[in-house]
C-alpha positions as CSV (number, residue, x, y, z in Angstrom):
1,M,221.3,-19.9,-100.8
2,P,219.3,-19.1,-104.1
3,N,216.5,-17.4,-103.8
4,D,214.1,-20.5,-105.7
5,Y,215.6,-23.1,-103.3
6,D,215.1,-20.9,-99.9
7,R,211.5,-20.0,-101.0
8,I,210.5,-23.8,-101.6
9,I,212.5,-24.6,-98.2
10,K,210.6,-21.7,-96.4
11,E,207.3,-22.7,-97.5
12,N,207.9,-26.4,-96.8
13,I,209.9,-25.7,-93.7
14,E,207.4,-26.5,-91.0
15,P,205.8,-30.1,-92.6
16,L,209.7,-31.1,-93.5
17,Q,211.5,-30.4,-90.4
18,L,210.1,-33.1,-87.9
19,P,209.5,-35.9,-90.1
20,L,212.9,-35.3,-92.0
21,L,215.0,-35.2,-88.3
22,R,212.6,-38.3,-87.2
23,K,213.7,-40.3,-90.1
24,V,217.3,-39.2,-90.7
25,L,218.3,-38.8,-87.1
26,G,215.7,-40.5,-84.9
27,F,214.8,-37.0,-83.2
28,D,211.6,-37.4,-81.3
29,P,211.2,-33.9,-79.2
30,P,208.4,-33.8,-76.8
31,R,207.3,-30.1,-77.8
32,L,208.7,-27.6,-80.1
33,V,208.0,-23.7,-79.3
34,P,209.0,-20.8,-82.2
35,L,211.7,-18.7,-81.0
36,E,212.3,-15.1,-82.5
37,A,214.7,-15.3,-85.2
38,K,216.4,-12.0,-84.6
39,I,219.4,-11.5,-82.0
40,Q,220.4,-8.5,-81.0
41,A,223.7,-8.3,-78.7
42,T,225.7,-5.6,-80.4
43,L,225.5,-7.3,-83.5
44,E,222.3,-8.3,-85.0
45,R,221.9,-11.5,-86.5
46,E,219.0,-13.3,-88.3
47,M,219.0,-16.5,-87.8
48,D,217.5,-19.9,-89.6
49,D,214.5,-21.7,-88.3
50,I,215.0,-21.8,-84.6
51,K,212.6,-23.3,-81.7
52,R,212.9,-24.1,-78.0
53,V,212.5,-27.9,-77.3
54,V,210.4,-27.9,-74.0
55,H,210.4,-30.6,-71.7
56,D,208.3,-31.4,-68.5
57,D,211.8,-29.8,-66.8
58,P,212.7,-26.4,-67.8
59,A,216.5,-27.6,-66.7
60,D,216.3,-30.2,-69.9
61,D,214.8,-27.5,-72.5
62,Y,217.3,-26.6,-75.3
63,G,217.0,-24.6,-78.6
64,L,217.1,-26.2,-82.2
65,Q,218.2,-24.2,-85.1
66,T,217.9,-26.2,-88.4
67,E,219.5,-24.6,-91.6
68,F,219.2,-25.8,-95.5
69,H,222.2,-25.3,-97.8
70,V,222.8,-25.5,-100.9
71,T,226.6,-24.4,-101.6
72,D,229.9,-26.5,-99.5
73,E,231.1,-24.0,-97.3
74,D,232.9,-24.3,-93.9
75,L,230.0,-23.3,-91.1
76,R,231.9,-23.3,-88.1
77,A,232.8,-19.9,-87.5
78,R,229.1,-18.7,-88.5
79,N,227.9,-21.2,-86.4
80,L,229.8,-20.6,-83.6
81,L,228.7,-17.0,-83.8
82,H,225.1,-17.7,-83.8
83,Y,225.7,-20.4,-80.7
84,G,227.0,-17.4,-78.8
85,L,224.4,-14.9,-79.9
86,F,221.8,-17.6,-79.0
87,Y,223.0,-18.0,-75.6
88,H,223.7,-14.8,-74.4
89,K,219.7,-14.0,-75.2
90,Y,218.2,-17.7,-74.0
91,R,220.8,-19.1,-71.8
92,I,220.0,-22.5,-73.1
93,P,222.2,-24.8,-75.1
94,L,221.7,-24.8,-78.8
95,R,221.1,-27.8,-81.2
96,Q,222.5,-27.1,-84.7
97,I,221.7,-29.1,-87.6
98,V,222.8,-28.4,-90.8
99,I,220.8,-30.0,-93.8
100,Y,222.9,-30.3,-97.0
101,L,220.8,-30.2,-100.6
102,G,223.6,-29.9,-102.9
103,V,224.2,-32.7,-105.4
104,S,228.5,-32.8,-105.4
105,E,229.8,-34.6,-102.8
106,P,230.6,-32.1,-99.7
107,T,234.2,-31.6,-98.3
108,R,233.7,-28.2,-96.5
109,I,230.4,-28.3,-95.1
110,V,231.2,-31.8,-93.2
111,N,234.0,-30.2,-91.2
112,N,231.3,-29.8,-88.1
113,V,234.0,-29.4,-85.1
114,L,235.3,-26.1,-84.3
115,D,238.3,-27.1,-81.4
116,I,239.6,-23.6,-80.3
117,R,241.3,-22.7,-76.9
118,G,238.5,-23.2,-74.1
119,Q,235.7,-23.8,-76.7
120,R,234.9,-26.7,-78.5
121,L,231.6,-26.2,-80.9
122,E,230.5,-29.3,-82.8
123,F,227.1,-29.3,-84.9
124,E,224.9,-32.3,-87.4
125,V,225.8,-32.4,-91.0
126,V,222.7,-34.4,-92.6
127,V,223.9,-34.9,-96.5
128,L,220.9,-35.7,-98.1
129,R,222.6,-37.3,-101.3
130,H,223.8,-39.9,-98.9
131,I,220.1,-40.9,-97.9
132,P,218.5,-43.4,-100.0
133,K,215.4,-42.0,-101.8
134,E,213.0,-44.8,-99.5
135,T,213.2,-42.8,-96.7
136,F,211.0,-40.2,-98.2
137,I,209.5,-41.3,-101.8
138,D,206.9,-43.2,-100.1
139,S,205.7,-40.7,-97.4
140,E,202.1,-39.1,-97.4
141,V,203.7,-35.8,-96.9
142,P,203.9,-34.7,-100.2
143,E,207.0,-32.0,-99.2
144,E,208.7,-35.2,-98.2
145,V,208.2,-36.9,-101.0
146,L,209.9,-33.9,-103.0
147,L,213.2,-34.3,-100.8
148,A,213.6,-38.2,-102.9
149,V,215.0,-35.9,-106.0
150,L,218.0,-34.9,-103.9
151,C,218.7,-38.1,-102.0
152,D,220.8,-41.3,-103.4
153,F,219.1,-43.1,-106.1
154,G,221.0,-46.7,-105.5
155,Q,220.6,-48.5,-108.8
156,D,217.4,-46.7,-110.2
157,Q,217.6,-44.3,-113.6
158,P,217.0,-40.9,-112.4
159,A,213.9,-40.6,-114.7
160,S,212.6,-43.6,-112.9
161,V,212.9,-42.2,-110.1
162,V,211.3,-38.7,-111.0
163,R,208.4,-40.6,-112.6
164,Q,207.9,-42.7,-109.0
165,I,208.1,-39.1,-107.1
166,L,205.7,-37.5,-109.6
167,W,202.9,-40.7,-109.5
168,N,203.6,-40.8,-105.7
169,L,202.3,-36.9,-105.5
170,K,199.5,-37.2,-107.8
171,K,198.2,-40.7,-105.6
172,I,198.2,-38.1,-102.3
173,V,197.7,-34.4,-103.7
174,K,193.8,-34.4,-104.6
175,R,193.3,-31.0,-106.1
176,S,194.9,-30.4,-109.4
177,E,196.3,-26.7,-108.3
178,R,198.5,-27.9,-105.5
179,L,199.7,-30.8,-107.8
180,K,201.0,-28.4,-109.9
181,K,202.6,-26.2,-107.2
182,Y,204.5,-29.5,-106.2
183,Q,205.6,-30.2,-109.8
184,K,206.9,-26.6,-109.9
185,Q,209.1,-27.0,-106.9
186,L,209.9,-30.2,-108.2
187,L,211.6,-28.7,-111.4
188,V,213.1,-26.2,-109.2
189,L,214.8,-28.7,-106.6
190,S,215.8,-31.1,-110.0
191,R,218.1,-28.2,-111.0
192,L,220.6,-29.3,-107.9
193,R,220.7,-32.4,-109.6
194,K,221.1,-31.4,-113.0
195,L,217.8,-33.0,-113.6
196,E,215.8,-30.5,-115.0
197,S,215.4,-31.4,-118.5
198,I,214.3,-35.0,-117.7
199,T,211.8,-33.9,-115.1
200,K,210.1,-31.3,-117.7
201,T,209.6,-34.7,-119.9
202,E,208.3,-36.7,-117.1
203,V,206.0,-33.8,-116.5
204,S,204.5,-33.2,-119.6
205,A,204.6,-37.2,-120.3
206,M,202.4,-37.6,-117.5
207,T,198.7,-37.8,-118.4
208,I,196.5,-35.7,-115.8
209,H,193.1,-37.4,-115.4
210,Y,191.2,-34.5,-113.7
211,D,188.9,-35.7,-111.4
212,I,185.7,-33.1,-112.0
213,K,184.1,-33.3,-109.0
214,Q,187.6,-31.9,-107.3
215,D,188.0,-29.1,-109.7
216,G,187.7,-25.7,-108.7
217,L,185.4,-24.6,-111.7
218,Y,183.4,-27.4,-111.0
219,Q,182.6,-26.2,-107.3
220,E,182.2,-22.8,-108.2
221,G,179.5,-23.7,-111.1
222,L,177.9,-26.1,-108.3
223,E,177.4,-23.3,-106.0
224,K,176.1,-20.9,-108.6
225,G,173.6,-23.2,-109.7
226,I,172.5,-24.3,-105.9
227,E,172.4,-20.2,-105.3
228,K,169.9,-20.1,-108.4
229,G,167.9,-23.3,-107.0
230,I,167.4,-21.5,-104.0
231,E,164.9,-19.2,-106.1
232,K,163.8,-22.0,-108.5
233,G,164.1,-25.3,-107.4
234,I,167.0,-27.1,-105.9
235,E,167.3,-29.7,-108.4
236,K,167.3,-27.3,-111.3
237,G,169.5,-25.0,-110.0
238,I,172.3,-28.0,-109.5
239,E,171.8,-29.0,-112.8
240,K,172.4,-25.3,-114.1
241,G,175.4,-25.4,-112.2
242,L,176.6,-28.7,-113.3
243,D,176.2,-27.5,-117.2
244,L,178.1,-24.8,-116.5
245,K,180.9,-26.4,-115.1
246,E,180.7,-28.7,-118.0
247,R,181.4,-26.2,-120.6
248,D,184.0,-24.3,-119.0
249,F,185.9,-27.5,-118.4
250,V,185.9,-28.7,-122.0
251,L,186.4,-25.0,-123.2
252,R,189.5,-24.7,-120.9
253,L,191.2,-28.5,-121.9
254,W,190.1,-27.7,-125.7
255,N,192.1,-24.2,-125.8
256,T,195.4,-25.6,-124.2
257,G,196.0,-27.0,-127.5
258,E,197.1,-30.3,-126.1
259,F,193.9,-32.2,-125.8
260,T,191.8,-34.1,-129.0
261,L,188.3,-34.6,-128.8
262,G,188.4,-37.8,-127.8
263,K,191.0,-37.0,-124.8
264,I,188.8,-34.5,-123.9
265,A,185.9,-36.6,-123.7
266,F,187.8,-39.3,-121.6
267,L,189.0,-36.9,-119.0
268,T,185.7,-35.0,-118.6
269,G,183.3,-38.0,-118.8
270,V,181.4,-35.7,-121.5
271,A,180.3,-38.0,-124.8
272,E,182.5,-36.9,-127.4
273,E,179.7,-35.9,-129.5
274,R,178.9,-33.0,-126.9
275,V,182.3,-32.1,-126.9
276,K,182.1,-31.2,-130.4
277,Q,179.2,-29.1,-130.0
278,I,180.4,-27.2,-126.8
279,I,183.4,-26.3,-128.7
280,E,181.3,-25.4,-132.3
281,Q,179.0,-23.5,-130.0
282,D,181.9,-21.1,-128.6
283,A,183.6,-20.5,-131.9
284,S,180.4,-19.4,-133.4
285,A,179.8,-17.0,-130.4
286,Q,182.9,-15.0,-130.8
287,P,183.0,-12.0,-132.7
288,K,184.1,-12.0,-136.1
289,H,187.0,-9.7,-137.1
């Protein structure tokens, strides 16, 4: 799996795994316990995410291996090896689930049964492009919302789906830093469906209305102001913090070169005349060459 996709899946595997399996397979384990990913029995293999599904009666326990794949490849021999090594170490059955993220219609990875003399292996394959986007797009979990870009769009146009994903992310992710992270992840995943250009356009077109009270610089300025307020009066200190934040925030938006004075005034809640004054003061304070 390419590094970019692998990194995103690794970052999101914990919040993704159970909701995805519940929605797609109706899988609802009583309890999951992480297991060591490296299994050595003469040959050492590092398997993808594996857990022990724990029941009240240990005799009902089994292993759970979830793998995400972008390429359409025959995994039967590989999964047989994983099953054998897993059973050799833990002496419990292993349920193997493969989640295919590729955009092309799969022909090889869906071969999920291996019958050889005295041995039968069967595992489950989930093809995301066959899952309706509605399964994930309205979720309250941002990692799930991202998966919608790899699902079946139905009759909807790609640009419309990407736009809805972005707006749903904006609705549930309140901090701008986190929102930008998910936008970048969406951009990477969209390449799998050859939608990178559309996604870039939609990200650029989406107006970002900053909640100034949630912004990191605002919080930092407020904290500094409060600290000074301990020495010179709490009320005066908070005013100082707000004033520092207001100036920094206005200048940061102006320096991007993407916002007009009027737009900055709208986003920050600062009067346009005050915005102009801050920018002019900063320009006059810059060293002249």
